mmCIF entry with sequence, helices, sheets and N, C-alpha, C, O atoms, coordinates in Angstrom:
data_MODEL
# 
_entry.id   MODEL 
# 
_entity.id                         1 
_entity.type                       polymer 
_entity.pdbx_number_of_molecules   1 
# 
_entity_poly.entity_id                      1 
_entity_poly.type                           'polypeptide(L)' 
_entity_poly.nstd_linkage                   no 
_entity_poly.nstd_monomer                   no 
_entity_poly.pdbx_seq_one_letter_code       MHHRAALLLGAAIRGGHIGFDRMLGYELKYATAFGDTHLGRVGSKRAA 
_entity_poly.pdbx_seq_one_letter_code_can   MHHRAALLLGAAIRGGHIGFDRMLGYELKYATAFGDTHLGRVGSKRAA 
_entity_poly.pdbx_strand_id                 A 
# 
loop_
_entity_poly_seq.entity_id 
_entity_poly_seq.num 
_entity_poly_seq.mon_id 
_entity_poly_seq.hetero 
1 1  MET n 
1 2  HIS n 
1 3  HIS n 
1 4  ARG n 
1 5  ALA n 
1 6  ALA n 
1 7  LEU n 
1 8  LEU n 
1 9  LEU n 
1 10 GLY n 
1 11 ALA n 
1 12 ALA n 
1 13 ILE n 
1 14 ARG n 
1 15 GLY n 
1 16 GLY n 
1 17 HIS n 
1 18 ILE n 
1 19 GLY n 
1 20 PHE n 
1 21 ASP n 
1 22 ARG n 
1 23 MET n 
1 24 LEU n 
1 25 GLY n 
1 26 TYR n 
1 27 GLU n 
1 28 LEU n 
1 29 LYS n 
1 30 TYR n 
1 31 ALA n 
1 32 THR n 
1 33 ALA n 
1 34 PHE n 
1 35 GLY n 
1 36 ASP n 
1 37 THR n 
1 38 HIS n 
1 39 LEU n 
1 40 GLY n 
1 41 ARG n 
1 42 VAL n 
1 43 GLY n 
1 44 SER n 
1 45 LYS n 
1 46 ARG n 
1 47 ALA n 
1 48 ALA n 
# 
_struct_asym.id          A 
_struct_asym.entity_id   1 
# 
_struct_conf.conf_type_id            HELX_P 
_struct_conf.id                      HELX_P1 
_struct_conf.pdbx_PDB_helix_id       AA1 
_struct_conf.beg_label_comp_id       HIS 
_struct_conf.beg_label_asym_id       A 
_struct_conf.beg_label_seq_id        2 
_struct_conf.pdbx_beg_PDB_ins_code   ? 
_struct_conf.end_label_comp_id       LEU 
_struct_conf.end_label_asym_id       A 
_struct_conf.end_label_seq_id        24 
_struct_conf.pdbx_end_PDB_ins_code   ? 
_struct_conf.beg_auth_comp_id        HIS 
_struct_conf.beg_auth_asym_id        A 
_struct_conf.beg_auth_seq_id         2 
_struct_conf.end_auth_comp_id        LEU 
_struct_conf.end_auth_asym_id        A 
_struct_conf.end_auth_seq_id         24 
_struct_conf.pdbx_PDB_helix_class    1 
_struct_conf.details                 ? 
_struct_conf.pdbx_PDB_helix_length   23 
# 
_struct_conf_type.id          HELX_P 
_struct_conf_type.criteria    ? 
_struct_conf_type.reference   ? 
# 
_struct_sheet.id               AA1 
_struct_sheet.type             ? 
_struct_sheet.number_strands   3 
_struct_sheet.details          ? 
# 
loop_
_struct_sheet_order.sheet_id 
_struct_sheet_order.range_id_1 
_struct_sheet_order.range_id_2 
_struct_sheet_order.offset 
_struct_sheet_order.sense 
AA1 1 2 ? anti-parallel 
AA1 2 3 ? anti-parallel 
# 
loop_
_struct_sheet_range.sheet_id 
_struct_sheet_range.id 
_struct_sheet_range.beg_label_comp_id 
_struct_sheet_range.beg_label_asym_id 
_struct_sheet_range.beg_label_seq_id 
_struct_sheet_range.pdbx_beg_PDB_ins_code 
_struct_sheet_range.end_label_comp_id 
_struct_sheet_range.end_label_asym_id 
_struct_sheet_range.end_label_seq_id 
_struct_sheet_range.pdbx_end_PDB_ins_code 
_struct_sheet_range.beg_auth_comp_id 
_struct_sheet_range.beg_auth_asym_id 
_struct_sheet_range.beg_auth_seq_id 
_struct_sheet_range.end_auth_comp_id 
_struct_sheet_range.end_auth_asym_id 
_struct_sheet_range.end_auth_seq_id 
AA1 1 LYS A 29 ? TYR A 30 ? LYS A 29 TYR A 30 
AA1 2 ALA A 33 ? THR A 37 ? ALA A 33 THR A 37 
AA1 3 GLY A 40 ? ARG A 41 ? GLY A 40 ARG A 41 
# 
loop_
_atom_site.group_PDB 
_atom_site.id 
_atom_site.type_symbol 
_atom_site.label_atom_id 
_atom_site.label_alt_id 
_atom_site.label_comp_id 
_atom_site.label_asym_id 
_atom_site.label_entity_id 
_atom_site.label_seq_id 
_atom_site.pdbx_PDB_ins_code 
_atom_site.Cartn_x 
_atom_site.Cartn_y 
_atom_site.Cartn_z 
_atom_site.occupancy 
_atom_site.B_iso_or_equiv 
_atom_site.pdbx_formal_charge 
_atom_site.auth_seq_id 
_atom_site.auth_comp_id 
_atom_site.auth_asym_id 
_atom_site.auth_atom_id 
_atom_site.pdbx_PDB_model_num 
ATOM 1   N N  . MET A 1 1  ? 0.817  -1.199 0.000   1.00 0.00 ? 1  MET A N  1 
ATOM 2   C CA . MET A 1 1  ? 0.000  0.000  0.000   1.00 0.00 ? 1  MET A CA 1 
ATOM 3   C C  . MET A 1 1  ? 0.862  1.265  0.000   1.00 0.00 ? 1  MET A C  1 
ATOM 4   O O  . MET A 1 1  ? 0.468  2.274  -0.583  1.00 0.00 ? 1  MET A O  1 
ATOM 5   N N  . HIS A 1 2  ? 2.021  1.226  0.638   1.00 0.00 ? 2  HIS A N  1 
ATOM 6   C CA . HIS A 1 2  ? 2.881  2.404  0.698   1.00 0.00 ? 2  HIS A CA 1 
ATOM 7   C C  . HIS A 1 2  ? 3.429  2.773  -0.677  1.00 0.00 ? 2  HIS A C  1 
ATOM 8   O O  . HIS A 1 2  ? 3.606  3.952  -0.982  1.00 0.00 ? 2  HIS A O  1 
ATOM 9   N N  . HIS A 1 3  ? 3.699  1.761  -1.507  1.00 0.00 ? 3  HIS A N  1 
ATOM 10  C CA . HIS A 1 3  ? 4.213  2.028  -2.847  1.00 0.00 ? 3  HIS A CA 1 
ATOM 11  C C  . HIS A 1 3  ? 3.168  2.754  -3.681  1.00 0.00 ? 3  HIS A C  1 
ATOM 12  O O  . HIS A 1 3  ? 3.490  3.657  -4.453  1.00 0.00 ? 3  HIS A O  1 
ATOM 13  N N  . ARG A 1 4  ? 1.929  2.352  -3.520  1.00 0.00 ? 4  ARG A N  1 
ATOM 14  C CA . ARG A 1 4  ? 0.844  2.981  -4.278  1.00 0.00 ? 4  ARG A CA 1 
ATOM 15  C C  . ARG A 1 4  ? 0.677  4.447  -3.864  1.00 0.00 ? 4  ARG A C  1 
ATOM 16  O O  . ARG A 1 4  ? 0.477  5.316  -4.712  1.00 0.00 ? 4  ARG A O  1 
ATOM 17  N N  . ALA A 1 5  ? 0.758  4.713  -2.574  1.00 0.00 ? 5  ALA A N  1 
ATOM 18  C CA . ALA A 1 5  ? 0.637  6.089  -2.087  1.00 0.00 ? 5  ALA A CA 1 
ATOM 19  C C  . ALA A 1 5  ? 1.795  6.947  -2.603  1.00 0.00 ? 5  ALA A C  1 
ATOM 20  O O  . ALA A 1 5  ? 1.597  8.107  -2.965  1.00 0.00 ? 5  ALA A O  1 
ATOM 21  N N  . ALA A 1 6  ? 2.993  6.379  -2.634  1.00 0.00 ? 6  ALA A N  1 
ATOM 22  C CA . ALA A 1 6  ? 4.150  7.116  -3.139  1.00 0.00 ? 6  ALA A CA 1 
ATOM 23  C C  . ALA A 1 6  ? 3.997  7.415  -4.629  1.00 0.00 ? 6  ALA A C  1 
ATOM 24  O O  . ALA A 1 6  ? 4.339  8.509  -5.076  1.00 0.00 ? 6  ALA A O  1 
ATOM 25  N N  . LEU A 1 7  ? 3.490  6.459  -5.396  1.00 0.00 ? 7  LEU A N  1 
ATOM 26  C CA . LEU A 1 7  ? 3.265  6.682  -6.821  1.00 0.00 ? 7  LEU A CA 1 
ATOM 27  C C  . LEU A 1 7  ? 2.210  7.754  -7.051  1.00 0.00 ? 7  LEU A C  1 
ATOM 28  O O  . LEU A 1 7  ? 2.370  8.600  -7.931  1.00 0.00 ? 7  LEU A O  1 
ATOM 29  N N  . LEU A 1 8  ? 1.143  7.727  -6.278  1.00 0.00 ? 8  LEU A N  1 
ATOM 30  C CA . LEU A 1 8  ? 0.095  8.736  -6.412  1.00 0.00 ? 8  LEU A CA 1 
ATOM 31  C C  . LEU A 1 8  ? 0.612  10.123 -6.036  1.00 0.00 ? 8  LEU A C  1 
ATOM 32  O O  . LEU A 1 8  ? 0.275  11.109 -6.691  1.00 0.00 ? 8  LEU A O  1 
ATOM 33  N N  . LEU A 1 9  ? 1.419  10.203 -4.999  1.00 0.00 ? 9  LEU A N  1 
ATOM 34  C CA . LEU A 1 9  ? 2.000  11.481 -4.602  1.00 0.00 ? 9  LEU A CA 1 
ATOM 35  C C  . LEU A 1 9  ? 2.923  12.014 -5.697  1.00 0.00 ? 9  LEU A C  1 
ATOM 36  O O  . LEU A 1 9  ? 2.874  13.196 -6.037  1.00 0.00 ? 9  LEU A O  1 
ATOM 37  N N  . GLY A 1 10 ? 3.752  11.145 -6.240  1.00 0.00 ? 10 GLY A N  1 
ATOM 38  C CA . GLY A 1 10 ? 4.646  11.549 -7.325  1.00 0.00 ? 10 GLY A CA 1 
ATOM 39  C C  . GLY A 1 10 ? 3.878  12.014 -8.556  1.00 0.00 ? 10 GLY A C  1 
ATOM 40  O O  . GLY A 1 10 ? 4.252  12.999 -9.193  1.00 0.00 ? 10 GLY A O  1 
ATOM 41  N N  . ALA A 1 11 ? 2.804  11.303 -8.887  1.00 0.00 ? 11 ALA A N  1 
ATOM 42  C CA . ALA A 1 11 ? 1.980  11.689 -10.036 1.00 0.00 ? 11 ALA A CA 1 
ATOM 43  C C  . ALA A 1 11 ? 1.301  13.034 -9.791  1.00 0.00 ? 11 ALA A C  1 
ATOM 44  O O  . ALA A 1 11 ? 1.197  13.848 -10.709 1.00 0.00 ? 11 ALA A O  1 
ATOM 45  N N  . ALA A 1 12 ? 0.841  13.277 -8.569  1.00 0.00 ? 12 ALA A N  1 
ATOM 46  C CA . ALA A 1 12 ? 0.195  14.551 -8.243  1.00 0.00 ? 12 ALA A CA 1 
ATOM 47  C C  . ALA A 1 12 ? 1.188  15.709 -8.318  1.00 0.00 ? 12 ALA A C  1 
ATOM 48  O O  . ALA A 1 12 ? 0.854  16.782 -8.820  1.00 0.00 ? 12 ALA A O  1 
ATOM 49  N N  . ILE A 1 13 ? 2.399  15.496 -7.825  1.00 0.00 ? 13 ILE A N  1 
ATOM 50  C CA . ILE A 1 13 ? 3.421  16.546 -7.879  1.00 0.00 ? 13 ILE A CA 1 
ATOM 51  C C  . ILE A 1 13 ? 3.797  16.840 -9.324  1.00 0.00 ? 13 ILE A C  1 
ATOM 52  O O  . ILE A 1 13 ? 3.893  18.001 -9.723  1.00 0.00 ? 13 ILE A O  1 
ATOM 53  N N  . ARG A 1 14 ? 4.007  15.796 -10.100 1.00 0.00 ? 14 ARG A N  1 
ATOM 54  C CA . ARG A 1 14 ? 4.372  15.993 -11.505 1.00 0.00 ? 14 ARG A CA 1 
ATOM 55  C C  . ARG A 1 14 ? 3.244  16.671 -12.277 1.00 0.00 ? 14 ARG A C  1 
ATOM 56  O O  . ARG A 1 14 ? 3.489  17.572 -13.079 1.00 0.00 ? 14 ARG A O  1 
ATOM 57  N N  . GLY A 1 15 ? 2.011  16.238 -12.034 1.00 0.00 ? 15 GLY A N  1 
ATOM 58  C CA . GLY A 1 15 ? 0.863  16.855 -12.701 1.00 0.00 ? 15 GLY A CA 1 
ATOM 59  C C  . GLY A 1 15 ? 0.715  18.326 -12.339 1.00 0.00 ? 15 GLY A C  1 
ATOM 60  O O  . GLY A 1 15 ? 0.407  19.154 -13.196 1.00 0.00 ? 15 GLY A O  1 
ATOM 61  N N  . GLY A 1 16 ? 0.935  18.647 -11.070 1.00 0.00 ? 16 GLY A N  1 
ATOM 62  C CA . GLY A 1 16 ? 0.869  20.041 -10.647 1.00 0.00 ? 16 GLY A CA 1 
ATOM 63  C C  . GLY A 1 16 ? 1.955  20.885 -11.288 1.00 0.00 ? 16 GLY A C  1 
ATOM 64  O O  . GLY A 1 16 ? 1.710  22.027 -11.675 1.00 0.00 ? 16 GLY A O  1 
ATOM 65  N N  . HIS A 1 17 ? 3.146  20.332 -11.400 1.00 0.00 ? 17 HIS A N  1 
ATOM 66  C CA . HIS A 1 17 ? 4.265  21.044 -12.020 1.00 0.00 ? 17 HIS A CA 1 
ATOM 67  C C  . HIS A 1 17 ? 3.976  21.312 -13.491 1.00 0.00 ? 17 HIS A C  1 
ATOM 68  O O  . HIS A 1 17 ? 4.203  22.419 -13.980 1.00 0.00 ? 17 HIS A O  1 
ATOM 69  N N  . ILE A 1 18 ? 3.481  20.313 -14.190 1.00 0.00 ? 18 ILE A N  1 
ATOM 70  C CA . ILE A 1 18 ? 3.157  20.474 -15.611 1.00 0.00 ? 18 ILE A CA 1 
ATOM 71  C C  . ILE A 1 18 ? 2.036  21.498 -15.783 1.00 0.00 ? 18 ILE A C  1 
ATOM 72  O O  . ILE A 1 18 ? 2.102  22.349 -16.669 1.00 0.00 ? 18 ILE A O  1 
ATOM 73  N N  . GLY A 1 19 ? 1.013  21.416 -14.939 1.00 0.00 ? 19 GLY A N  1 
ATOM 74  C CA . GLY A 1 19 ? -0.096 22.365 -15.020 1.00 0.00 ? 19 GLY A CA 1 
ATOM 75  C C  . GLY A 1 19 ? 0.346  23.793 -14.760 1.00 0.00 ? 19 GLY A C  1 
ATOM 76  O O  . GLY A 1 19 ? -0.104 24.717 -15.438 1.00 0.00 ? 19 GLY A O  1 
ATOM 77  N N  . PHE A 1 20 ? 1.226  23.983 -13.779 1.00 0.00 ? 20 PHE A N  1 
ATOM 78  C CA . PHE A 1 20 ? 1.720  25.324 -13.461 1.00 0.00 ? 20 PHE A CA 1 
ATOM 79  C C  . PHE A 1 20 ? 2.557  25.874 -14.612 1.00 0.00 ? 20 PHE A C  1 
ATOM 80  O O  . PHE A 1 20 ? 2.435  27.049 -14.957 1.00 0.00 ? 20 PHE A O  1 
ATOM 81  N N  . ASP A 1 21 ? 3.411  25.032 -15.212 1.00 0.00 ? 21 ASP A N  1 
ATOM 82  C CA . ASP A 1 21 ? 4.200  25.457 -16.367 1.00 0.00 ? 21 ASP A CA 1 
ATOM 83  C C  . ASP A 1 21 ? 3.293  25.888 -17.511 1.00 0.00 ? 21 ASP A C  1 
ATOM 84  O O  . ASP A 1 21 ? 3.540  26.914 -18.146 1.00 0.00 ? 21 ASP A O  1 
ATOM 85  N N  . ARG A 1 22 ? 2.263  25.124 -17.774 1.00 0.00 ? 22 ARG A N  1 
ATOM 86  C CA . ARG A 1 22 ? 1.341  25.457 -18.859 1.00 0.00 ? 22 ARG A CA 1 
ATOM 87  C C  . ARG A 1 22 ? 0.580  26.743 -18.567 1.00 0.00 ? 22 ARG A C  1 
ATOM 88  O O  . ARG A 1 22 ? 0.327  27.540 -19.471 1.00 0.00 ? 22 ARG A O  1 
ATOM 89  N N  . MET A 1 23 ? 0.216  26.944 -17.305 1.00 0.00 ? 23 MET A N  1 
ATOM 90  C CA . MET A 1 23 ? -0.502 28.151 -16.924 1.00 0.00 ? 23 MET A CA 1 
ATOM 91  C C  . MET A 1 23 ? 0.356  29.395 -17.193 1.00 0.00 ? 23 MET A C  1 
ATOM 92  O O  . MET A 1 23 ? -0.165 30.427 -17.617 1.00 0.00 ? 23 MET A O  1 
ATOM 93  N N  . LEU A 1 24 ? 1.658  29.301 -16.951 1.00 0.00 ? 24 LEU A N  1 
ATOM 94  C CA . LEU A 1 24 ? 2.560  30.426 -17.167 1.00 0.00 ? 24 LEU A CA 1 
ATOM 95  C C  . LEU A 1 24 ? 3.050  30.529 -18.609 1.00 0.00 ? 24 LEU A C  1 
ATOM 96  O O  . LEU A 1 24 ? 3.674  31.523 -18.981 1.00 0.00 ? 24 LEU A O  1 
ATOM 97  N N  . GLY A 1 25 ? 2.773  29.513 -19.422 1.00 0.00 ? 25 GLY A N  1 
ATOM 98  C CA . GLY A 1 25 ? 3.183  29.542 -20.820 1.00 0.00 ? 25 GLY A CA 1 
ATOM 99  C C  . GLY A 1 25 ? 4.537  28.929 -21.092 1.00 0.00 ? 25 GLY A C  1 
ATOM 100 O O  . GLY A 1 25 ? 5.038  29.024 -22.212 1.00 0.00 ? 25 GLY A O  1 
ATOM 101 N N  . TYR A 1 26 ? 5.150  28.299 -20.092 1.00 0.00 ? 26 TYR A N  1 
ATOM 102 C CA . TYR A 1 26 ? 6.458  27.666 -20.269 1.00 0.00 ? 26 TYR A CA 1 
ATOM 103 C C  . TYR A 1 26 ? 6.273  26.172 -20.497 1.00 0.00 ? 26 TYR A C  1 
ATOM 104 O O  . TYR A 1 26 ? 6.550  25.372 -19.603 1.00 0.00 ? 26 TYR A O  1 
ATOM 105 N N  . GLU A 1 27 ? 5.815  25.792 -21.667 1.00 0.00 ? 27 GLU A N  1 
ATOM 106 C CA . GLU A 1 27 ? 5.553  24.373 -21.895 1.00 0.00 ? 27 GLU A CA 1 
ATOM 107 C C  . GLU A 1 27 ? 6.824  23.650 -22.316 1.00 0.00 ? 27 GLU A C  1 
ATOM 108 O O  . GLU A 1 27 ? 7.769  23.587 -21.530 1.00 0.00 ? 27 GLU A O  1 
ATOM 109 N N  . LEU A 1 28 ? 6.883  23.117 -23.491 1.00 0.00 ? 28 LEU A N  1 
ATOM 110 C CA . LEU A 1 28 ? 8.057  22.374 -23.941 1.00 0.00 ? 28 LEU A CA 1 
ATOM 111 C C  . LEU A 1 28 ? 9.180  23.346 -24.262 1.00 0.00 ? 28 LEU A C  1 
ATOM 112 O O  . LEU A 1 28 ? 8.994  24.289 -25.030 1.00 0.00 ? 28 LEU A O  1 
ATOM 113 N N  . LYS A 1 29 ? 10.336 23.114 -23.674 1.00 0.00 ? 29 LYS A N  1 
ATOM 114 C CA . LYS A 1 29 ? 11.462 24.031 -23.839 1.00 0.00 ? 29 LYS A CA 1 
ATOM 115 C C  . LYS A 1 29 ? 12.490 23.463 -24.817 1.00 0.00 ? 29 LYS A C  1 
ATOM 116 O O  . LYS A 1 29 ? 12.669 22.249 -24.918 1.00 0.00 ? 29 LYS A O  1 
ATOM 117 N N  . TYR A 1 30 ? 13.152 24.356 -25.526 1.00 0.00 ? 30 TYR A N  1 
ATOM 118 C CA . TYR A 1 30 ? 14.228 23.966 -26.420 1.00 0.00 ? 30 TYR A CA 1 
ATOM 119 C C  . TYR A 1 30 ? 15.570 24.197 -25.741 1.00 0.00 ? 30 TYR A C  1 
ATOM 120 O O  . TYR A 1 30 ? 15.653 24.945 -24.767 1.00 0.00 ? 30 TYR A O  1 
ATOM 121 N N  . ALA A 1 31 ? 16.602 23.571 -26.239 1.00 0.00 ? 31 ALA A N  1 
ATOM 122 C CA . ALA A 1 31 ? 17.935 23.673 -25.639 1.00 0.00 ? 31 ALA A CA 1 
ATOM 123 C C  . ALA A 1 31 ? 18.588 25.029 -25.884 1.00 0.00 ? 31 ALA A C  1 
ATOM 124 O O  . ALA A 1 31 ? 19.571 25.358 -25.219 1.00 0.00 ? 31 ALA A O  1 
ATOM 125 N N  . THR A 1 32 ? 18.074 25.819 -26.813 1.00 0.00 ? 32 THR A N  1 
ATOM 126 C CA . THR A 1 32 ? 18.696 27.106 -27.138 1.00 0.00 ? 32 THR A CA 1 
ATOM 127 C C  . THR A 1 32 ? 18.599 28.097 -25.988 1.00 0.00 ? 32 THR A C  1 
ATOM 128 O O  . THR A 1 32 ? 19.561 28.812 -25.708 1.00 0.00 ? 32 THR A O  1 
ATOM 129 N N  . ALA A 1 33 ? 17.450 28.151 -25.316 1.00 0.00 ? 33 ALA A N  1 
ATOM 130 C CA . ALA A 1 33 ? 17.260 29.062 -24.179 1.00 0.00 ? 33 ALA A CA 1 
ATOM 131 C C  . ALA A 1 33 ? 16.027 28.619 -23.408 1.00 0.00 ? 33 ALA A C  1 
ATOM 132 O O  . ALA A 1 33 ? 15.150 27.953 -23.958 1.00 0.00 ? 33 ALA A O  1 
ATOM 133 N N  . PHE A 1 34 ? 15.959 28.993 -22.127 1.00 0.00 ? 34 PHE A N  1 
ATOM 134 C CA . PHE A 1 34 ? 14.823 28.601 -21.295 1.00 0.00 ? 34 PHE A CA 1 
ATOM 135 C C  . PHE A 1 34 ? 13.521 29.181 -21.833 1.00 0.00 ? 34 PHE A C  1 
ATOM 136 O O  . PHE A 1 34 ? 12.474 28.541 -21.732 1.00 0.00 ? 34 PHE A O  1 
ATOM 137 N N  . GLY A 1 35 ? 13.571 30.373 -22.399 1.00 0.00 ? 35 GLY A N  1 
ATOM 138 C CA . GLY A 1 35 ? 12.367 31.041 -22.888 1.00 0.00 ? 35 GLY A CA 1 
ATOM 139 C C  . GLY A 1 35 ? 11.913 30.578 -24.258 1.00 0.00 ? 35 GLY A C  1 
ATOM 140 O O  . GLY A 1 35 ? 10.844 30.989 -24.711 1.00 0.00 ? 35 GLY A O  1 
ATOM 141 N N  . ASP A 1 36 ? 12.685 29.737 -24.936 1.00 0.00 ? 36 ASP A N  1 
ATOM 142 C CA . ASP A 1 36 ? 12.287 29.210 -26.246 1.00 0.00 ? 36 ASP A CA 1 
ATOM 143 C C  . ASP A 1 36 ? 11.411 27.987 -26.048 1.00 0.00 ? 36 ASP A C  1 
ATOM 144 O O  . ASP A 1 36 ? 11.882 26.941 -25.601 1.00 0.00 ? 36 ASP A O  1 
ATOM 145 N N  . THR A 1 37 ? 10.130 28.122 -26.382 1.00 0.00 ? 37 THR A N  1 
ATOM 146 C CA . THR A 1 37 ? 9.195  27.009 -26.248 1.00 0.00 ? 37 THR A CA 1 
ATOM 147 C C  . THR A 1 37 ? 8.614  26.668 -27.610 1.00 0.00 ? 37 THR A C  1 
ATOM 148 O O  . THR A 1 37 ? 8.854  27.376 -28.589 1.00 0.00 ? 37 THR A O  1 
ATOM 149 N N  . HIS A 1 38 ? 7.854  25.589 -27.673 1.00 0.00 ? 38 HIS A N  1 
ATOM 150 C CA . HIS A 1 38 ? 7.235  25.203 -28.934 1.00 0.00 ? 38 HIS A CA 1 
ATOM 151 C C  . HIS A 1 38 ? 6.146  26.192 -29.345 1.00 0.00 ? 38 HIS A C  1 
ATOM 152 O O  . HIS A 1 38 ? 5.678  26.152 -30.482 1.00 0.00 ? 38 HIS A O  1 
ATOM 153 N N  . LEU A 1 39 ? 5.736  27.079 -28.436 1.00 0.00 ? 39 LEU A N  1 
ATOM 154 C CA . LEU A 1 39 ? 4.735  28.094 -28.759 1.00 0.00 ? 39 LEU A CA 1 
ATOM 155 C C  . LEU A 1 39 ? 5.369  29.414 -29.187 1.00 0.00 ? 39 LEU A C  1 
ATOM 156 O O  . LEU A 1 39 ? 4.666  30.323 -29.628 1.00 0.00 ? 39 LEU A O  1 
ATOM 157 N N  . GLY A 1 40 ? 6.675  29.525 -29.062 1.00 0.00 ? 40 GLY A N  1 
ATOM 158 C CA . GLY A 1 40 ? 7.378  30.761 -29.400 1.00 0.00 ? 40 GLY A CA 1 
ATOM 159 C C  . GLY A 1 40 ? 8.209  31.231 -28.226 1.00 0.00 ? 40 GLY A C  1 
ATOM 160 O O  . GLY A 1 40 ? 8.364  30.513 -27.238 1.00 0.00 ? 40 GLY A O  1 
ATOM 161 N N  . ARG A 1 41 ? 8.742  32.431 -28.332 1.00 0.00 ? 41 ARG A N  1 
ATOM 162 C CA . ARG A 1 41 ? 9.605  33.010 -27.296 1.00 0.00 ? 41 ARG A CA 1 
ATOM 163 C C  . ARG A 1 41 ? 8.749  33.526 -26.149 1.00 0.00 ? 41 ARG A C  1 
ATOM 164 O O  . ARG A 1 41 ? 7.749  34.207 -26.376 1.00 0.00 ? 41 ARG A O  1 
ATOM 165 N N  . VAL A 1 42 ? 9.134  33.206 -24.926 1.00 0.00 ? 42 VAL A N  1 
ATOM 166 C CA . VAL A 1 42 ? 8.422  33.638 -23.731 1.00 0.00 ? 42 VAL A CA 1 
ATOM 167 C C  . VAL A 1 42 ? 9.318  34.588 -22.954 1.00 0.00 ? 42 VAL A C  1 
ATOM 168 O O  . VAL A 1 42 ? 10.526 34.374 -22.855 1.00 0.00 ? 42 VAL A O  1 
ATOM 169 N N  . GLY A 1 43 ? 8.730  35.626 -22.411 1.00 0.00 ? 43 GLY A N  1 
ATOM 170 C CA . GLY A 1 43 ? 9.494  36.571 -21.599 1.00 0.00 ? 43 GLY A CA 1 
ATOM 171 C C  . GLY A 1 43 ? 9.492  37.955 -22.202 1.00 0.00 ? 43 GLY A C  1 
ATOM 172 O O  . GLY A 1 43 ? 8.978  38.171 -23.300 1.00 0.00 ? 43 GLY A O  1 
ATOM 173 N N  . SER A 1 44 ? 10.072 38.889 -21.475 1.00 0.00 ? 44 SER A N  1 
ATOM 174 C CA . SER A 1 44 ? 10.101 40.272 -21.951 1.00 0.00 ? 44 SER A CA 1 
ATOM 175 C C  . SER A 1 44 ? 11.123 40.423 -23.066 1.00 0.00 ? 44 SER A C  1 
ATOM 176 O O  . SER A 1 44 ? 12.160 39.760 -23.085 1.00 0.00 ? 44 SER A O  1 
ATOM 177 N N  . LYS A 1 45 ? 10.803 41.306 -23.983 1.00 0.00 ? 45 LYS A N  1 
ATOM 178 C CA . LYS A 1 45 ? 11.719 41.579 -25.088 1.00 0.00 ? 45 LYS A CA 1 
ATOM 179 C C  . LYS A 1 45 ? 12.676 42.674 -24.659 1.00 0.00 ? 45 LYS A C  1 
ATOM 180 O O  . LYS A 1 45 ? 12.270 43.646 -24.022 1.00 0.00 ? 45 LYS A O  1 
ATOM 181 N N  . ARG A 1 46 ? 13.938 42.522 -25.004 1.00 0.00 ? 46 ARG A N  1 
ATOM 182 C CA . ARG A 1 46 ? 14.949 43.526 -24.659 1.00 0.00 ? 46 ARG A CA 1 
ATOM 183 C C  . ARG A 1 46 ? 14.914 44.664 -25.673 1.00 0.00 ? 46 ARG A C  1 
ATOM 184 O O  . ARG A 1 46 ? 14.686 44.448 -26.864 1.00 0.00 ? 46 ARG A O  1 
ATOM 185 N N  . ALA A 1 47 ? 15.142 45.860 -25.187 1.00 0.00 ? 47 ALA A N  1 
ATOM 186 C CA . ALA A 1 47 ? 15.193 47.027 -26.072 1.00 0.00 ? 47 ALA A CA 1 
ATOM 187 C C  . ALA A 1 47 ? 16.482 46.998 -26.887 1.00 0.00 ? 47 ALA A C  1 
ATOM 188 O O  . ALA A 1 47 ? 17.545 46.639 -26.380 1.00 0.00 ? 47 ALA A O  1 
ATOM 189 N N  . ALA A 1 48 ? 16.371 47.382 -28.153 1.00 0.00 ? 48 ALA A N  1 
ATOM 190 C CA . ALA A 1 48 ? 17.550 47.364 -29.028 1.00 0.00 ? 48 ALA A CA 1 
ATOM 191 C C  . ALA A 1 48 ? 18.396 48.592 -28.859 1.00 0.00 ? 48 ALA A C  1 
ATOM 192 O O  . ALA A 1 48 ? 19.423 48.730 -29.523 1.00 0.00 ? 48 ALA A O  1 
# 
């Protein structure tokens, strides 16, 4: 029974983390930069 509770806790933590990332717009990230996602660039734009 303890293994099942640990798996459920891990799944809840992972699900919450994924949901929070999606809420903020930081979904799938690319290796080029943290702000590069499959939806486009996330974050403030720097002035030129």
